[in-house]
C-alpha positions as CSV (number, residue, x, y, z in Angstrom):
1,M,-85.8,-166.3,-98.9
2,S,-85.7,-165.6,-102.6
3,I,-85.0,-162.2,-104.2
4,A,-88.7,-161.9,-105.0
5,Q,-89.6,-162.6,-101.4
6,A,-87.0,-160.1,-100.1
7,Q,-88.4,-157.4,-102.4
8,A,-92.0,-158.2,-101.2
9,E,-90.8,-158.0,-97.6
10,L,-89.1,-154.6,-98.3
11,L,-92.3,-153.2,-99.9
12,D,-94.4,-154.4,-97.0
13,E,-92.1,-152.5,-94.6
14,F,-92.2,-149.3,-96.6
15,S,-96.0,-149.5,-96.8
16,M,-96.1,-148.7,-93.1
17,F,-95.0,-145.1,-93.9
18,D,-97.6,-142.6,-95.0
19,N,-95.2,-140.0,-96.5
20,W,-91.8,-139.8,-98.1
21,M,-90.1,-137.9,-95.2
22,D,-90.7,-141.0,-93.0
23,R,-89.5,-143.3,-95.8
24,Y,-86.3,-141.2,-96.2
25,Q,-85.7,-141.4,-92.5
26,Y,-86.2,-145.2,-92.6
27,I,-83.7,-145.4,-95.5
28,I,-81.2,-143.3,-93.5
29,D,-81.7,-145.6,-90.5
30,M,-81.0,-148.7,-92.6
31,G,-77.8,-147.1,-93.8
32,R,-76.6,-146.5,-90.3
33,Q,-76.8,-150.3,-89.7
34,L,-74.3,-151.2,-92.4
35,P,-71.4,-153.1,-91.1
36,P,-68.0,-151.2,-91.0
37,F,-66.2,-151.1,-94.4
38,P,-62.5,-151.4,-94.2
39,E,-60.6,-148.2,-95.0
40,A,-58.1,-150.3,-97.0
41,E,-60.8,-151.3,-99.4
42,R,-61.8,-147.7,-100.2
43,T,-59.7,-147.8,-103.4
44,P,-60.3,-146.6,-106.9
45,A,-60.9,-150.3,-108.0
46,H,-63.8,-150.6,-105.6
47,K,-65.3,-147.1,-106.2
48,I,-68.5,-146.9,-108.2
49,E,-68.4,-144.2,-110.9
50,G,-71.7,-142.4,-111.6
51,C,-72.6,-141.7,-108.0
52,Q,-72.9,-138.2,-106.7
53,S,-71.3,-139.2,-103.4
54,N,-68.4,-141.6,-102.8
55,V,-69.5,-145.2,-102.9
56,W,-67.2,-148.3,-102.6
57,M,-68.4,-151.9,-103.1
58,T,-66.7,-155.2,-102.9
59,A,-67.9,-158.7,-103.8
60,T,-66.4,-161.9,-102.6
61,P,-67.4,-165.4,-103.8
62,E,-68.4,-167.6,-100.9
63,A,-69.7,-171.2,-101.4
64,G,-71.2,-170.4,-104.8
65,R,-72.8,-167.1,-103.6
66,L,-71.6,-163.5,-103.8
67,R,-71.1,-161.6,-100.6
68,F,-71.3,-157.8,-101.2
69,R,-70.1,-155.1,-98.9
70,A,-70.4,-151.4,-99.5
71,T,-70.3,-148.0,-98.0
72,S,-70.9,-144.3,-98.8
73,D,-70.0,-141.0,-97.3
74,A,-73.7,-139.9,-97.7
75,A,-76.5,-140.9,-95.4
76,I,-79.3,-141.5,-98.0
77,V,-76.9,-143.3,-100.3
78,S,-75.8,-145.6,-97.4
79,G,-79.5,-146.4,-97.0
80,L,-79.8,-147.2,-100.7
81,I,-76.8,-149.5,-100.3
82,A,-78.5,-151.2,-97.4
83,I,-81.5,-151.8,-99.5
84,L,-79.5,-153.3,-102.3
85,L,-77.5,-155.5,-100.0
86,R,-80.6,-156.8,-98.4
87,I,-81.9,-157.8,-101.8
88,Y,-78.7,-159.1,-103.4
89,D,-76.2,-160.1,-100.8
90,A,-75.4,-163.8,-100.4
91,R,-77.2,-164.8,-103.6
92,E,-76.0,-167.1,-106.4
93,P,-74.9,-165.2,-109.5
94,Q,-77.6,-166.7,-111.6
95,E,-80.4,-165.7,-109.2
96,I,-79.1,-162.1,-109.4
97,L,-79.1,-162.2,-113.1
98,D,-82.6,-163.8,-113.4
99,S,-84.2,-161.2,-111.1
100,Q,-85.7,-157.9,-112.0
101,P,-85.4,-154.9,-109.6
102,T,-89.1,-154.3,-109.5
103,F,-88.9,-152.8,-106.0
104,L,-87.4,-149.6,-107.4
105,A,-90.6,-148.7,-109.3
106,E,-92.9,-150.2,-106.7
107,L,-91.3,-148.2,-103.9
108,G,-91.3,-145.1,-106.0
109,L,-87.5,-144.6,-105.6
110,D,-87.1,-143.6,-109.2
111,K,-89.6,-140.8,-108.8
112,H,-88.5,-139.6,-105.3
113,L,-84.7,-139.5,-105.7
114,S,-82.8,-136.7,-107.3
115,P,-81.6,-137.5,-110.8
116,T,-78.0,-137.8,-109.5
117,R,-79.0,-140.2,-106.7
118,S,-81.1,-142.2,-109.1
119,N,-78.1,-142.5,-111.5
120,G,-76.0,-143.6,-108.6
121,L,-78.5,-146.2,-107.5
122,H,-78.6,-147.6,-111.0
123,A,-74.7,-147.6,-111.1
124,M,-74.6,-149.7,-107.9
125,L,-77.2,-152.0,-109.4
126,E,-75.2,-152.4,-112.6
127,R,-72.1,-153.2,-110.5
128,I,-74.0,-155.9,-108.7
129,H,-75.2,-157.4,-112.1
130,A,-71.7,-157.0,-113.7
131,T,-70.2,-158.9,-110.7
132,A,-72.7,-161.7,-111.1
133,R,-72.0,-161.9,-114.9
134,D,-68.3,-162.1,-114.2
135,A,-68.8,-164.8,-111.6
136,Q,-70.9,-166.8,-114.1
137,A,-68.1,-166.5,-116.7
138,A,-65.4,-167.6,-114.3
């Protein structure tokens, strides 16, 4: 499945909800399904600056693809992480760099998140793209 297809699938899932309270709950539920994140990797090097809550993200190259793992100490942010991982995990760096995160506007996340959470979401997205750029340069 391509990034565009993953974004379309995500939009389709969110279209089932009539209001933002249900969407927020779905985002929180997605975050609860994140795999455990090792305590040893909750280091300053893996911490994402610009997020209101604590967020740690790692990326590991695996067979030409980037495998992302991340966690947060906040429920909504964990859900946002789950969304980003669903779109970008296990992708080739060039695919990440060639894609546009259209789902943010199409879902209305930019309008329905607080400014600090929106900044954090964009900081996480920038880390994913920076990691892809670094992998391309290596």
